[in-house]
C-alpha positions in Angstrom: 4.6 -5.7 3.7 1.2 -7.2 3.2 1.1 -10.0 0.2 -1.7 -9.8 -2.2 -2.0 -13.7 -2.4 -3.3 -13.4 -5.9 -2.7 -17.5 -6.0 -5.4 -18.3 -3.1 -8.3 -19.1 -5.5 -6.1 -21.4 -7.6 -4.8 -22.9 -4.4 -8.4 -23.5 -3.2 -9.6 -24.8 -6.4 -6.6 -27.2 -6.6 -7.3 -28.4 -3.3 -11.2 -29.1 -4.3 -10.1 -30.9 -6.9 -7.6 -33.3 -5.2 -10.5 -33.6 -2.3 -13.1 -34.9 -4.7 -10.7 -37.6 -6.4 -9.5 -38.8 -3.2 -13.2 -39.2 -1.5 -14.7 -40.7 -4.7 -11.9 -43.5 -4.7 -12.2 -43.9 -1.2 -13.2 -47.4 -0.2 -16.6 -47.0 1.0 -16.9 -50.5 3.2 -16.1 -48.4 6.2 -19.3 -46.6 5.6 -21.5 -49.4 5.9 -22.4 -49.3 9.3 -23.0 -45.6 9.0 -25.2 -46.2 6.0 -27.3 -48.6 8.3 -27.7 -46.4 11.3 -28.3 -43.2 9.1 -29.9 -44.0 6.2 -31.4 -40.8 5.5 -28.0 -39.0 5.6 -25.7 -41.7 3.8 -28.4 -43.6 2.0 -28.9 -41.7 -1.3 -30.1 -43.3 -4.3 -28.0 -42.7 -7.6 -30.8 -40.5 -9.0 -31.0 -38.4 -5.7 -27.2 -37.9 -5.6 -27.2 -36.9 -8.9 -29.9 -34.2 -8.5 -28.3 -32.9 -5.1 -25.0 -32.5 -6.6 -26.2 -30.9 -10.0 -28.3 -28.4 -7.5 -25.2 -27.5 -5.5 -23.2 -26.9 -8.6 -25.5 -25.0 -10.3 -26.0 -22.8 -7.2 -22.3 -22.2 -7.0 -21.7 -21.2 -10.3 -24.6 -18.6 -9.9 -23.1 -17.3 -6.5 -19.8 -17.0 -8.4 -21.4 -14.6 -10.8 -23.0 -12.7 -8.0 -19.6 -12.2 -6.2 -18.0 -11.0 -9.3 -20.8 -8.6 -9.9 -20.8 -7.3 -6.3 -16.8 -6.7 -6.7 -17.3 -4.8 -10.0 -20.1 -2.8 -8.3 -17.6 -2.1 -5.5 -14.7 -1.4 -7.8 -16.9 0.8 -9.8 -18.1 3.1 -6.8 -14.8 3.3 -5.1 -13.4 4.8 -8.4 -15.8 7.0 -8.8 -16.4 7.9 -5.2 -13.0 8.2 -3.8 -9.9 7.4 -6.2 -8.8 5.1 -8.9 -5.7 4.4 -7.1 -7.6 2.8 -4.1 -8.7 0.2 -6.2 -5.5 -1.9 -4.9 -7.4 -2.3 -1.9 -10.1 -4.4 -3.2 -7.9 -6.5 -5.6 -5.9 -7.6 -2.7 -8.6 -8.2 -0.6 -7.9 -11.9 0.9 -11.5 -12.4 1.7 -12.7 -11.8 -1.7 -10.2 -13.7 -3.3 -10.9 -16.6 -0.9 -14.5 -16.2 -1.3 -14.0 -16.7 -5.3 -11.7 -19.8 -4.7 -14.2 -21.3 -2.0 -17.2 -21.2 -4.5 -15.3 -22.3 -7.7 -13.9 -25.2 -5.9 -17.1 -26.4 -4.5 -18.6 -26.0 -7.9 -15.5 -28.2 -9.4 -15.6 -30.3 -6.5 -19.6 -31.3 -7.3 -19.0 -31.7 -10.9 -16.2 -34.4 -10.3 -18.0 -36.2 -7.5 -21.0 -36.4 -10.1 -18.9 -37.7 -12.5 -18.1 -40.4 -10.3 -21.9 -41.4 -9.6 -22.2 -44.1 -12.3 -24.4 -47.1 -13.2 -27.9 -48.1 -13.7 -30.5 -49.6 -11.2 -29.0 -51.8 -8.8 -25.5 -51.6 -10.1 -25.4 -47.9 -9.4 -22.3 -46.8 -7.6 -22.5 -43.6 -5.3 -19.6 -42.3 -3.2 -21.4 -41.8 -0.2 -18.8 -39.8 1.9 -18.0 -37.7 -1.3 -21.6 -36.8 -1.6 -22.0 -36.2 2.2 -18.9 -33.6 1.9 -20.8 -31.7 -0.7 -23.7 -31.5 1.6 -21.1 -29.9 4.1 -19.3 -27.7 1.4 -22.8 -26.3 0.4 -23.5 -25.1 4.0 -19.8 -23.7 4.2 -20.6 -21.8 0.8 -23.9 -20.2 2.2 -21.6 -18.9 5.4 -18.9 -17.5 3.1 -21.6 -15.7 1.1 -22.7 -14.1 4.0 -19.2 -13.2 5.3 -18.4 -11.8 1.8 -21.6 -9.5 1.7 -20.5 -8.1 5.2 -16.9 -7.7 3.9 -17.9 -5.8 0.8 -20.2 -3.6 3.0 -17.3 -2.7 5.1 -14.6 -2.3 2.5 -16.5 0.5 0.5 -16.6 2.7 3.6 -14.0 5.4 3.6 -12.9 5.0 6.8 -11.6 1.2 5.9 -10.1 2.5 2.8 -8.4 5.3 4.7 -7.1 3.1 7.4 -6.0 0.2 5.1 -3.9 2.8 2.9 -2.3 4.5 6.1 -1.2 1.2 7.6 0.1 -0.1 4.7 1.9 3.4 4.3 3.3 3.6 7.9 4.5 -0.1 7.3 6.6 1.3 4.3 8.1 4.2 6.4 8.8 2.0 9.4 10.7 -0.4 7.0 12.8 2.4 5.1 13.7 4.3 8.2 13.9 2.0 10.7 16.2 4.5 13.1 14.3 6.5 15.7 14.6 10.1 15.5 17.5 11.5 17.3 20.3 13.7 16.8 21.9 11.5 14.0 19.6 13.4 11.5 21.0 14.3 8.4 21.9 17.9 7.6 24.7 20.2 7.1 27.6 18.2 9.2 31.0 17.8 7.6 30.6 14.5 6.4 27.8 15.3 4.2 29.5 18.6 3.1 32.6 16.9 2.0 30.6 14.3 0.3 28.7 16.9 -1.7 32.0 18.4 -2.6 33.2 15.0 -4.0 30.0 14.9 -6.1 30.4 18.4 -7.5 34.1 17.9 -8.5 33.3 14.3 -10.2 32.6 13.9 -13.8 29.7 11.9 -14.5 28.5 9.6 -17.4 24.9 9.1 -18.0 23.3 5.6 -17.7 19.9 5.6 -19.8 17.0 4.1 -19.0 16.0 0.9 -20.9 12.2 1.8 -21.0 9.8 4.2 -19.6 7.6 3.8 -16.4 7.4 4.5 -12.9 10.4 3.6 -10.7 9.1 0.8 -8.3 12.1 0.1 -6.4 15.8 0.2 -6.1 18.1 -2.6 -4.7 20.4 -0.6 -2.9 22.5 -3.6 -1.5 23.4 -4.7 -5.2 24.2 -1.4 -6.4 26.8 -0.9 -3.7 27.9 -4.3 -4.7 28.4 -3.4 -8.3 30.0 0.1 -7.2 32.6 -1.6 -4.9 33.5 -4.5 -7.5 33.7 -2.2 -10.7 35.4 0.7 -8.4 32.6 3.4 -9.4 30.9 6.0 -8.0 26.9 5.6 -8.6 24.7 8.3 -8.5 21.1 7.5 -8.8 19.3 10.3 -10.7 15.6 9.0 -10.0 13.8 8.5 -7.0 11.1 5.6 -6.2 8.1 7.0 -7.6 9.2 9.3 -10.1 8.4 8.6 -14.0 11.4 7.5 -15.9 11.6 8.2 -19.5 13.3 5.6 -22.2 16.8 7.2 -23.1 17.2 9.6 -20.2 19.7 9.1 -17.6 18.6 6.9 -14.6 22.3 6.5 -13.1 25.3 8.4 -13.4 28.7 7.0 -13.0 32.0 8.4 -12.1 35.5 6.8 -11.4 38.7 5.7 -13.0 36.9 2.7 -14.6 33.8 4.7 -15.7 34.9 5.3 -19.1 34.3 2.6 -21.5 32.5 0.3 -18.7 30.1 -2.3 -20.1 28.1 -2.9 -17.0 24.8 -0.8 -17.5 22.7 -3.9 -17.8 23.7 -5.0 -14.5 22.7 -1.7 -13.1 19.3 -1.6 -14.7 18.8 -5.1 -12.9 19.0 -3.3 -9.6 15.9 -1.4 -10.5 11.9 -2.3 -11.2 10.3 -0.2 -13.5 6.4 -0.6 -14.4 3.4 1.0 -15.5 2.1 1.7 -11.9 3.8 2.9 -8.5 3.7 0.9 -5.2 4.0 1.7 -1.6 6.7 -0.6 -0.6 9.6 1.7 -1.2 7.4 4.8 -2.0 5.5 5.9 0.8 4.8 9.3 -1.1 2.3 7.0 -3.1 0.4 6.3 0.0 0.3 9.9 0.9 -0.9 10.6 -2.6 -3.8 8.1 -2.3 -5.0 9.7 0.8 -4.7 13.3 -0.7 -6.5 12.3 -3.9 -9.5 11.0 -1.7 -9.5 14.3 -0.1 -9.4 16.0 -3.3 -12.2 14.2 -4.5 -14.4 15.0 -1.3 -13.4 18.5 -1.7 -14.6 18.8 -5.3 -18.2 20.6 -5.7 -19.8 17.4 -7.1 -19.0 15.6 -4.0 -18.5 18.4 -1.4 -17.9 16.1 1.6 -15.7 17.7 4.1 -16.1 14.8 6.6 -14.2 12.7 4.2 -11.7 15.1 3.8 -11.2 15.6 7.5 -10.6 12.1 7.7 -7.9 11.9 5.0 -6.0 14.8 7.2 -6.4 12.8 10.1 -4.7 9.8 8.6 -2.2 12.0 6.9 -1.3 13.1 10.3 -0.6 9.6 11.4 1.2 9.0 8.3 3.5 12.2 8.6 3.8 11.4 12.3 5.6 8.2 11.7 8.4 10.1 9.6 8.8 12.7 12.1 9.9 10.4 14.8 12.3 8.8 12.7 15.8 9.8 11.2 16.0 10.0 7.7 19.1 8.6 6.5 21.9 10.2 4.3 21.8 10.0 0.6 25.6 9.5 0.7 26.6 5.6 1.0 30.3 4.9 1.9 32.2 1.6 1.4 35.9 1.4 2.4 36.2 5.1 3.4 35.1 6.1 -0.1 31.9 7.5 -1.4 30.1 4.7 -3.5 26.5 5.7 -3.7 24.4 9.0 -4.2 21.3 8.4 -3.5 17.8 10.3 -3.9 16.5 10.5 -0.4 13.0 12.0 0.3 12.9 14.9 3.2 10.4 15.7 5.5 9.6 19.2 3.8 8.9 17.2 0.6 6.6 14.7 2.4 4.5 17.7 4.1 4.3 19.5 1.0 2.8 16.2 -1.0 0.6 15.8 2.1 -0.9 19.5 2.3 -0.4 21.6 -0.5 -3.0 20.3 -2.8 -5.6 20.0 -0.1 -4.9 23.3 1.0 -5.5 25.0 -2.3 -8.5 23.2 -2.8 -10.1 23.8 0.8 -10.3 27.7 0.3 -13.4 28.9 2.3 -13.9 25.6 4.2 -13.6 26.4 7.9 -13.8 22.5 8.9 -11.2 21.5 6.7 -8.8 24.5 7.5 -9.2 23.8 11.2 -8.5 20.1 10.9 -5.3 21.2 9.2 -4.4 23.4 11.7 -4.8 20.7 14.5 -3.2 18.4 12.3 0.2 20.3 12.2 -0.3 21.2 16.0 -0.2 17.4 16.8 2.9 17.0 14.5 4.7 19.8 16.2 4.3 18.1 19.4 5.8 15.0 18.2 8.9 16.2 15.9 11.8 16.6 18.1 13.9 18.4 15.5 14.0 22.3 14.9 14.1 22.0 11.3 11.0 20.1 11.1 9.4 22.7 13.3 10.3 25.2 10.8 8.8 23.4 7.9 5.7 22.9 9.8 5.8 26.4 10.7 5.8 27.2 6.8 2.8 25.1 6.2 1.3 27.1 9.0 2.1 30.3 7.3 0.6 29.0 4.2 -2.7 28.3 5.9 -2.7 32.0 7.4 -2.6 33.4 4.3 -5.2 31.1 2.9 -7.6 32.0 5.8 -6.9 35.9 5.2 -7.8 35.4 1.6 -10.7 33.0 1.3 -12.5 33.5 4.7 -14.2 36.7 4.7 -16.8 36.3 7.6 -15.5 38.1 10.9 -16.5 35.1 13.1 -14.8 32.4 11.3 -11.8 34.8 10.7 -11.6 35.3 14.5 -12.1 31.5 15.3 -9.2 30.4 12.8 -6.9 33.3 14.3 -7.4 32.1 17.7 -6.4 28.6 16.7 -3.6 29.7 14.6 -1.9 31.9 17.4 -0.9 29.2 19.8 0.2 26.9 17.3 2.4 29.3 15.6 3.9 30.0 19.1 4.6 26.6 19.8 5.9 25.8 16.6 8.5 29.1 16.8 9.3 27.9 20.2 10.5 24.2 18.7 12.6 26.4 16.0 14.3 28.2 18.9 15.2 25.2 21.1 16.8 23.9 17.9 18.9 27.0 17.4 20.1 26.8 21.0 21.6 23.2 20.5 22.7 23.3 16.8 26.2 24.1 17.5 26.8 21.0 19.7 26.0 17.6 17.7 28.2 18.2 14.8 30.7 15.2 14.2 32.8 13.9 11.3 32.5 9.9 11.1 35.7 9.7 8.9 
């Protein structure tokens, strides 16, 4: 996962302070020969050094204000044009953080070196090397300002925002579901049926949430360790990304040692609850951001079908990453016994998260409907499991119903029907292939 590097401005500022003190106290005897050969560069008087350092410091603090203003304008534009949930893209930008740190660092550097220029008339002390480095840093600051302006111009474009969100979400999916798609997909296996029966027979004691907020992450390894050490079976009641209310069950425990068990605090430490969602263990939040941008684009006030179509392209890339991967079973065993019952997302749920709201807002928009059909067709060609073909076919049926209800023009209706037919037949063939091989792969891991 990409780190935010929130400390980068402070790190650059610290380095600038250290550099200023080091160069100010450096013995300048080694520079006497350079001062003789290049007096115009290294032979500045005390008044000239003070004027130059003051000018650079004043310019840099003004540039810091400009950078903050441009960043705030970009945040306001992104929030109003796309969605407030995409603001993390700007707040975690390394270019923005580094730019602010460099400008503030040059300002502090010049202030410290300016303090080092002291004395009057013939006894004035000028840290020649430190002043020369300040000149170089001023040129660096100008170059960084140009890079920052270019970065801001790119970062507020829809394609840049959507690509960043999609890449972050795909990385989360690859981390959570590392196993490629094969016949080991979870389903109605004998092991899953036995585990479900065990869960149904167990007597569960709720463990209440200590505070309200969004479930950001779950430490499954720590949870399994607690369950094994305490001889418990733990069921997770809330999925990552869901909102947890204080005083409602977030876990349930079962087992001989469950009654009177005093380890609720240990269970609470395995989860992270905060005021906002993150993508790291919650790829549905990345899908949510893409959907929000599409809904904003489809709103009557914006009416930007091109941006909505781009959102569908990136949603297709995200769902395709999940379509090629095996979703692990929600049942975790240790020592031959069921220990953890997790909340595991499924492919159908992710499809619904990606397409349902966009479909409801795309009534009559032929361009967006055609892009949804094309996206489903691509996903059908990538998914190798018939159950996922069935989920895609259900989404296609919803789109067909939308077309019949909201597209009255005969030409547009005929165009959509022409696109729906081949896609429907291809998905139905995928479902049939799965039905033919369904009896073979079932095995029990006991």
